[in-house]
C-alpha positions as CSV (number, residue, x, y, z in Angstrom):
1,L,0.0,22.5,19.8
2,L,-3.0,20.7,21.6
3,G,-1.5,18.1,24.6
4,Y,-2.4,14.6,24.7
5,K,-3.2,12.1,27.6
6,D,-0.6,10.4,28.0
7,K,-0.6,6.7,29.8
8,S,2.3,4.2,31.1
9,N,2.7,1.5,33.4
10,F,0.4,-0.9,31.1
11,G,-2.5,2.1,31.4
12,K,-2.3,2.1,35.3
13,Y,-1.3,6.1,35.4
14,T,-2.7,8.7,33.1
15,Y,-0.5,12.1,32.5
16,K,-2.3,14.8,30.8
17,R,0.4,16.8,28.8
18,E,-0.1,20.4,27.7
19,G,0.1,22.0,24.7
20,L,0.7,25.1,23.5
21,L,-2.5,25.9,22.8
22,D,-3.3,25.3,26.7
23,K,-1.9,28.2,28.0
24,I,-3.1,30.2,24.7
25,P,-6.7,31.5,24.9
26,H,-7.9,30.7,21.0
27,L,-11.2,29.8,18.7
28,S,-11.0,26.9,16.7
29,P,-14.3,27.4,14.6
30,I,-13.6,24.2,12.0
31,R,-10.6,22.2,11.6
32,G,-7.3,23.3,11.0
33,V,-8.5,27.4,11.8
34,I,-6.7,28.8,14.7
35,I,-8.0,32.4,15.7
36,V,-5.6,33.7,18.4
37,R,-4.7,36.9,19.6
38,G,-2.0,39.6,17.7
39,K,0.3,39.3,20.4
40,D,-0.1,35.7,20.7
41,Y,0.6,34.8,16.8
42,K,4.2,35.2,16.9
43,K,4.2,32.0,19.4
44,I,1.3,30.1,17.3
45,F,3.9,30.9,14.0
46,E,7.4,29.9,15.1
47,F,6.1,26.7,16.1
48,L,4.1,26.4,13.1
49,K,6.3,27.5,10.4
50,D,8.1,24.2,9.0
51,K,5.5,22.0,9.7
52,A,2.5,23.3,8.0
53,D,1.3,26.5,5.6
54,I,0.3,29.5,7.5
55,F,-2.4,31.8,6.1
56,S,-2.6,35.1,8.2
57,R,-5.9,37.7,8.2
58,R,-6.8,40.3,10.2
59,I,-10.6,39.3,11.8
60,I,-13.3,41.7,12.9
61,L,-14.5,39.7,16.0
62,T,-18.0,39.6,18.3
63,G,-18.5,40.6,21.5
64,K,-18.3,36.7,22.5
65,D,-16.0,36.4,20.4
66,K,-13.8,39.1,22.3
67,K,-14.1,37.3,25.6
68,K,-13.2,34.1,25.2
69,L,-9.8,35.3,23.6
70,K,-9.6,38.1,26.7
71,V,-9.1,41.0,24.3
């Protein structure tokens, strides 16, 4: 979901492995909470449906949050 840094050859080389959220604008106000645009919800849902409990809510965003999510 978040990606990670991968090391090979005894730490000589480092690679950034992208996660799903690297390509989706999102907010994470606290640990375990992800806020995404409505059109990106399905991608997150499909990824997490068998791995986590999912609770979905519609929320009202501030102007700053809208800019970050590119709404």
